[in-house]
Backbone bond lengths (Angstrom), bond angles and torsions (degrees), N, CA, C in turn:
res aa  C-N    CA-C-N  psi(-1)  N-CA   C-N-CA  omega(-1)  CA-C   N-CA-C  phi
1 M - - - 1.454 - - 1.529 109.38 -
2 T 1.318 115.37 145.48 1.449 121.45 179.55 1.519 108.92 -126.26
3 D 1.331 115.88 131.94 1.463 120.44 176.66 1.514 109.90 -73.41
4 L 1.325 115.87 140.69 1.459 121.98 179.86 1.529 111.31 -51.69
5 I 1.319 117.47 -44.39 1.469 120.67 -174.64 1.530 111.91 -62.52
6 E 1.339 117.31 -25.01 1.465 120.96 177.54 1.524 112.04 -69.10
7 T 1.327 117.41 -14.69 1.464 121.44 -178.44 1.524 112.49 -97.70
8 L 1.319 117.25 -2.90 1.470 121.52 -177.31 1.526 110.39 -68.81
9 V 1.334 115.56 123.24 1.466 121.89 177.49 1.519 107.40 -127.00
10 E 1.326 115.73 131.65 1.464 121.96 176.01 1.521 107.39 -125.39
11 N 1.325 116.08 135.87 1.458 120.23 -176.95 1.525 109.58 -145.37
12 R 1.311 116.06 153.17 1.460 122.01 176.69 1.518 109.58 -121.75
13 E 1.322 114.72 142.48 1.464 122.18 172.87 1.521 107.11 -130.57
14 M 1.321 116.91 124.32 1.460 120.78 176.50 1.527 108.53 -76.90
15 V 1.322 117.19 126.06 1.463 120.85 -179.07 1.528 108.15 -79.68
16 Q 1.320 114.82 112.94 1.464 123.47 179.91 1.528 109.41 -103.19
17 P 1.327 117.50 165.09 1.467 119.52 179.25 1.534 113.98 -54.71
18 N 1.346 117.64 -32.98 1.467 119.16 -179.58 1.535 112.36 -72.81
19 H 1.322 118.55 -9.47 1.464 122.80 176.17 1.525 111.73 -94.89
20 A 1.335 116.40 -4.53 1.465 120.76 -167.62 1.525 113.20 -100.29
21 N 1.329 113.16 158.59 1.457 121.24 171.71 1.533 108.54 -92.56
22 M 1.312 117.41 -170.07 1.469 120.22 -176.85 1.533 113.10 -71.41
23 L 1.315 117.32 -6.23 1.466 121.58 177.28 1.524 112.27 -98.30
24 D 1.334 116.85 8.78 1.465 123.04 -178.64 1.525 112.84 60.75
25 T 1.316 115.30 34.99 1.464 121.29 173.05 1.527 108.38 -125.06
26 A 1.315 115.81 157.27 1.467 120.01 -178.30 1.520 110.23 -57.21
27 H 1.299 116.05 131.98 1.456 122.46 176.22 1.525 108.47 -64.59
28 G 1.315 117.52 135.71 1.456 121.83 -177.97 1.513 113.23 -56.14
29 G 1.318 117.24 -38.83 1.460 120.73 179.14 1.521 112.28 -65.63
30 T 1.318 116.54 -33.20 1.460 120.77 177.48 1.518 110.20 -68.52
31 V 1.329 117.05 -44.46 1.466 121.03 178.17 1.530 109.69 -61.71
32 M 1.318 116.61 -41.82 1.470 120.34 179.29 1.529 110.40 -62.86
33 K 1.322 117.64 -40.98 1.464 121.74 178.28 1.521 110.25 -61.10
34 W 1.340 116.66 -46.44 1.464 119.78 179.16 1.526 110.72 -60.74
35 M 1.337 115.82 -42.75 1.460 120.05 179.50 1.533 110.29 -63.16
36 D 1.320 117.34 -42.35 1.462 121.44 -179.79 1.524 111.03 -61.96
37 E 1.315 117.13 -42.15 1.466 120.70 -179.84 1.530 111.37 -64.79
38 V 1.325 117.01 -44.28 1.464 120.71 -179.83 1.530 109.61 -68.11
39 G 1.328 116.48 -40.00 1.460 120.23 177.05 1.516 112.36 -61.51
40 A 1.318 116.70 -40.96 1.467 120.41 178.29 1.525 111.01 -63.90
41 M 1.330 117.12 -38.51 1.467 120.17 176.94 1.526 110.43 -60.56
42 S 1.324 116.35 -44.70 1.458 121.16 179.12 1.530 110.63 -61.48
43 A 1.334 116.44 -46.30 1.465 121.20 -179.94 1.527 111.19 -61.57
44 M 1.340 116.86 -40.39 1.465 120.19 -179.26 1.521 111.88 -70.55
45 L 1.340 117.34 -36.13 1.465 119.32 174.48 1.519 110.44 -59.36
46 F 1.322 116.00 -39.18 1.460 121.14 179.51 1.525 111.77 -70.75
47 A 1.317 116.00 -51.57 1.467 121.00 -171.76 1.522 113.89 -77.48
48 G 1.329 116.84 -27.73 1.458 119.16 -172.75 1.511 111.79 69.62
49 E 1.323 115.60 20.29 1.472 123.07 -178.49 1.521 108.56 -140.69
50 T 1.316 116.39 164.78 1.455 120.58 171.02 1.520 108.04 -64.50
51 C 1.326 116.55 138.45 1.462 120.98 178.65 1.517 109.49 -125.93
52 V 1.318 115.15 138.72 1.467 121.36 179.27 1.525 109.27 -117.19
53 T 1.314 115.19 150.17 1.461 121.06 -179.30 1.519 109.70 -70.72
54 A 1.327 116.08 127.58 1.459 121.55 178.86 1.521 111.42 -109.32
55 R 1.333 116.56 -31.40 1.466 119.58 -173.93 1.508 110.11 -161.01
56 V 1.330 114.40 146.17 1.458 122.32 172.40 1.514 106.47 -128.61
57 N 1.340 116.40 127.35 1.460 116.04 175.21 1.524 107.56 -78.94
58 Q 1.291 118.59 -171.21 1.462 120.53 -176.15 1.522 111.59 -56.96
59 M 1.315 115.44 148.24 1.463 122.17 175.04 1.509 107.03 -121.80
60 N 1.305 115.45 115.41 1.456 120.36 176.79 1.521 108.62 -107.32
61 F 1.309 114.88 123.36 1.454 120.80 178.62 1.522 106.90 -92.85
62 E 1.334 115.67 97.51 1.463 121.76 -173.73 1.524 112.93 -77.76
63 R 1.332 116.39 -35.38 1.458 121.92 -178.35 1.525 108.39 -142.86
64 P 1.319 117.16 152.86 1.466 119.45 177.87 1.529 111.62 -81.80
65 I 1.315 114.45 159.90 1.463 121.89 170.94 1.524 105.38 -114.95
66 H 1.313 116.41 115.16 1.461 121.47 -173.18 1.525 111.91 -81.73
67 V 1.332 114.98 154.59 1.462 121.31 173.06 1.526 107.12 -55.81
68 G 1.318 115.73 132.42 1.467 121.54 -177.80 1.515 113.02 98.65
69 D 1.334 116.71 -22.16 1.459 119.89 174.12 1.525 108.78 -83.87
70 T 1.311 115.29 171.20 1.449 121.53 177.14 1.526 109.09 -110.65
71 A 1.310 115.95 138.38 1.462 120.82 170.08 1.523 105.92 -88.90
72 Y 1.331 115.78 115.33 1.466 122.31 179.96 1.522 106.68 -102.47
73 I 1.315 116.91 113.94 1.465 121.35 -172.16 1.524 109.95 -115.55
74 T 1.324 114.56 130.35 1.460 122.20 179.75 1.529 108.64 -120.12
75 A 1.323 115.86 136.98 1.466 121.31 178.70 1.512 109.34 -139.80
76 Y 1.332 115.41 146.04 1.461 120.46 170.96 1.523 109.64 -157.89
77 V 1.328 115.36 150.97 1.461 122.23 177.55 1.523 107.88 -78.31
78 Y 1.337 115.93 132.64 1.458 119.52 178.62 1.527 112.92 -122.45
79 D 1.332 117.56 -8.12 1.459 120.04 179.24 1.531 107.86 -163.62
80 A 1.326 115.71 157.93 1.463 120.01 179.59 1.515 109.61 -150.88
81 G 1.313 114.51 151.12 1.454 121.38 175.01 1.510 108.86 -110.80
82 T 1.324 115.67 -145.23 1.462 120.41 179.66 1.523 110.95 -71.01
83 S 1.339 116.09 -48.92 1.465 121.08 177.36 1.527 111.82 -128.89
84 S 1.331 116.62 -2.48 1.460 120.50 -177.53 1.518 111.38 -98.12
85 V 1.332 114.26 151.60 1.453 122.35 -177.36 1.528 107.88 -133.34
86 K 1.333 116.92 123.43 1.465 121.35 178.87 1.526 109.20 -98.65
87 V 1.338 115.27 129.97 1.459 121.66 -175.94 1.521 109.53 -126.09
88 R 1.331 116.27 129.66 1.462 121.52 172.78 1.519 107.44 -88.57
89 L 1.333 115.53 134.64 1.457 121.79 179.41 1.516 110.31 -127.13
90 V 1.326 115.59 133.79 1.461 121.78 176.85 1.519 107.62 -129.84
91 A 1.323 116.35 129.21 1.460 121.65 172.81 1.523 107.75 -109.12
92 E 1.318 115.09 135.55 1.451 121.25 177.74 1.520 109.41 -125.35
93 R 1.320 115.52 148.90 1.454 121.55 171.63 1.517 106.18 -85.40
94 E 1.327 116.85 129.77 1.455 120.67 -178.43 1.524 109.82 -127.76
95 D 1.323 115.87 131.34 1.459 122.49 172.16 1.516 106.25 -98.60
96 L 1.322 117.67 109.81 1.458 120.99 -175.29 1.527 112.54 -65.69
97 R 1.322 117.45 -24.42 1.466 119.41 179.99 1.515 111.71 -71.21
98 T 1.315 116.41 -38.42 1.468 120.47 -177.50 1.525 112.57 -105.92
99 R 1.342 116.28 -12.28 1.475 124.20 -175.26 1.528 112.19 64.55
100 E 1.313 116.14 15.64 1.467 120.83 177.05 1.520 108.96 -72.53
101 R 1.342 115.61 136.27 1.466 121.65 177.84 1.517 109.27 -130.84
102 E 1.342 114.47 147.04 1.461 119.82 169.65 1.525 108.16 -146.16
103 M 1.336 115.05 142.14 1.457 119.81 -177.81 1.521 110.24 -66.34
104 T 1.318 114.90 136.67 1.462 120.28 177.63 1.528 111.94 -115.14
105 T 1.321 117.16 -35.04 1.456 121.54 -173.25 1.524 109.65 -149.24
106 E 1.327 115.73 140.54 1.460 120.57 174.24 1.524 107.15 -135.70
107 S 1.330 115.45 141.10 1.450 119.31 178.44 1.520 109.79 -156.06
108 Y 1.324 115.00 167.53 1.459 122.82 179.83 1.520 106.89 -128.90
109 F 1.324 116.14 119.25 1.458 122.51 -178.12 1.525 108.75 -108.22
110 V 1.318 115.59 149.61 1.461 121.75 172.01 1.528 107.31 -116.31
111 Y 1.319 114.72 129.55 1.460 122.14 177.34 1.530 107.83 -116.24
112 V 1.314 115.55 156.40 1.459 121.03 175.00 1.521 107.70 -120.78
113 A 1.330 115.11 130.52 1.463 120.78 176.34 1.521 108.91 -76.64
114 I 1.329 115.50 135.84 1.466 119.96 179.71 1.531 110.26 -127.19
115 D 1.335 114.82 151.65 1.468 120.34 178.32 1.528 109.56 -90.37
116 D 1.319 115.87 -171.69 1.465 120.99 -177.14 1.524 113.04 -64.81
117 E 1.324 117.57 -21.58 1.460 121.46 178.14 1.533 111.14 -93.54
118 K 1.330 115.47 7.08 1.475 123.22 178.82 1.525 112.76 68.73
119 N 1.327 116.53 27.97 1.464 122.19 174.83 1.518 109.23 -101.15
120 P 1.328 117.33 147.19 1.469 119.31 176.99 1.528 110.60 -55.07
121 T 1.325 114.75 141.10 1.460 120.19 -179.42 1.529 109.53 -135.43
122 A 1.310 115.94 156.84 1.463 121.85 -174.52 1.530 111.87 -65.98
123 V 1.332 114.21 147.54 1.461 121.72 175.43 1.534 108.43 -115.36
124 P 1.334 116.28 158.36 1.466 119.04 -179.48 1.533 111.96 -73.76
125 E 1.298 114.65 175.04 1.460 120.93 175.32 1.525 108.78 -80.97
126 L 1.327 116.38 140.98 1.462 122.01 177.65 1.518 109.04 -90.53
127 T 1.320 116.13 134.39 1.454 120.38 174.74 1.519 109.30 -116.48
128 A 1.311 115.23 147.59 1.473 122.54 177.67 1.518 106.28 -142.49
129 D 1.315 116.52 90.62 1.456 120.94 -173.99 1.526 114.21 -103.35
130 S 1.319 117.40 -35.88 1.465 119.14 -177.79 1.527 110.23 -75.11
131 E 1.324 116.40 162.23 1.466 120.39 177.99 1.525 111.08 -59.54
132 Q 1.329 116.84 -40.64 1.465 120.87 179.32 1.518 111.08 -62.81
133 E 1.326 117.08 -44.25 1.461 120.93 -179.96 1.527 111.05 -64.68
134 V 1.306 117.04 -43.32 1.465 121.09 179.23 1.530 109.68 -61.85
135 A 1.339 116.83 -42.91 1.469 120.70 179.89 1.528 111.29 -65.03
136 L 1.326 117.87 -43.08 1.468 120.89 178.28 1.525 110.51 -62.90
137 R 1.331 116.66 -44.76 1.469 120.00 -179.39 1.522 110.61 -63.56
138 Q 1.322 117.14 -43.26 1.463 121.25 -179.86 1.526 111.06 -62.74
139 A 1.335 116.91 -42.65 1.471 120.56 178.27 1.521 110.92 -60.00
140 A 1.334 116.46 -41.41 1.469 120.08 179.68 1.524 111.18 -68.20
141 L 1.318 117.29 -44.45 1.463 119.87 -179.34 1.528 111.26 -63.04
142 E 1.317 116.87 -36.96 1.462 119.96 178.31 1.525 112.23 -69.50
143 G 1.336 116.89 -32.96 1.454 120.31 -177.98 1.511 115.13 -85.50
144 D 1.322 116.32 -21.18 1.458 121.14 -178.72 1.530 109.80 -72.73
145 G 1.307 116.25 112.14 1.456 121.51 -177.12 1.516 114.78 -69.77
146 D 1.327 118.00 -8.64 1.468 121.26 -178.18 1.519 112.90 -87.58
147 R 1.280 118.55 -5.31 1.466 120.60 -174.91 1.492 110.48 -88.77
């Protein structure tokens, strides 16, 4: 069994001009790539195996992340099946000078754990015992449109 909090991954990416579109904001595909990488790290911490992306639910880009800002990405596992791992991902725009953050994108990814032969393999049971873990899991379950 793995505690939910053990799967929490937070990462920052500085938005540079090469990450931007013609509006000087982070390209949506770049933000999605960063989210996918952080989500995979979270899934692998949980599974103890290599995990590959199987599904992404809708991605709504609510606010832009401007060149010079930081994309602050948070991921954690909130549910698991036999070999599948569900990860909640939130991207926020962060101004490092003021430490101000605002959510820009939220999504729910599904990863599948694979063995050395690239076949699906079993994942452990997820536990959420602390108040923080229960609150994080509940927030993800409420936001996941597939439930």
